[in-house]
Every structure is written in structure tokens, then in C-alpha cells.
N, C-alpha and C positions, 0 to 999 in steps of 0.2 A: 459532481457525479449526478447523473440523472436519477430522479426519485421514482422510477418505474420498477415494478416488481415483475421479474421474469424468471423463469427457470433457465439455468445455463443451457440446458439441452435445446431450448427454443431459440437461442441466439445464433446468428451466423458467426463466422470466424472473426470478422472485423469487430463485431460487437463484443465477443468474448475477449478479444485482445484488449479492447478499451476498458472493460470491467477489471481485468487483471492488472492493467497498467494503473488504473485509478487506485485499486487496493494497495498495490506496491508503493505508490507515491504517499498514500496516507500512512502506511506502516513506516516508511523511511522518515517522514516528518516527525512522527511520534517518537521514534527511536532517537532522533536528534534532540528533540525537546527534553526527553527524560535524561539523556546524557548530559545536557547543559545544566539541568536542574540538580545534577549530582547523583542520580540514581543509576550508577554505572552497571549494577548487577541486573538491571532490567533492560539495558540498552546494548545493542550490537551494531557497531558502525562498520560500513564496508571499508576496506583498506584504501588509503589515499594513493592515487596513482602518481 
């Protein structure tokens, strides 16, 4: 994730999409890590398809 500070309102649609995609990826990875470490009450994993 790029280390620039912007206000969301100043970003165009593609940049906003990238920011939210990056945040979602980080949250998903964190959820998987805490689940693996056994902290299941802090983790929510998406259903397996």
C-alpha cells in the first residue's frame, strides 16, 4: 500500500477502489492469522466455496 496521505474525497474512483481493496486484503490476512493462532473469537473467515 502506498504511503501517501490523501483524503478519500480527493481520490478518483480507481484510487478509492485500490485503497479499499488493500484494506480488505490486510483485514482478511489478519483474520486468517488470528484464526490459525487459535483466537477464533477474534476471527471471521468467509465460507469456503
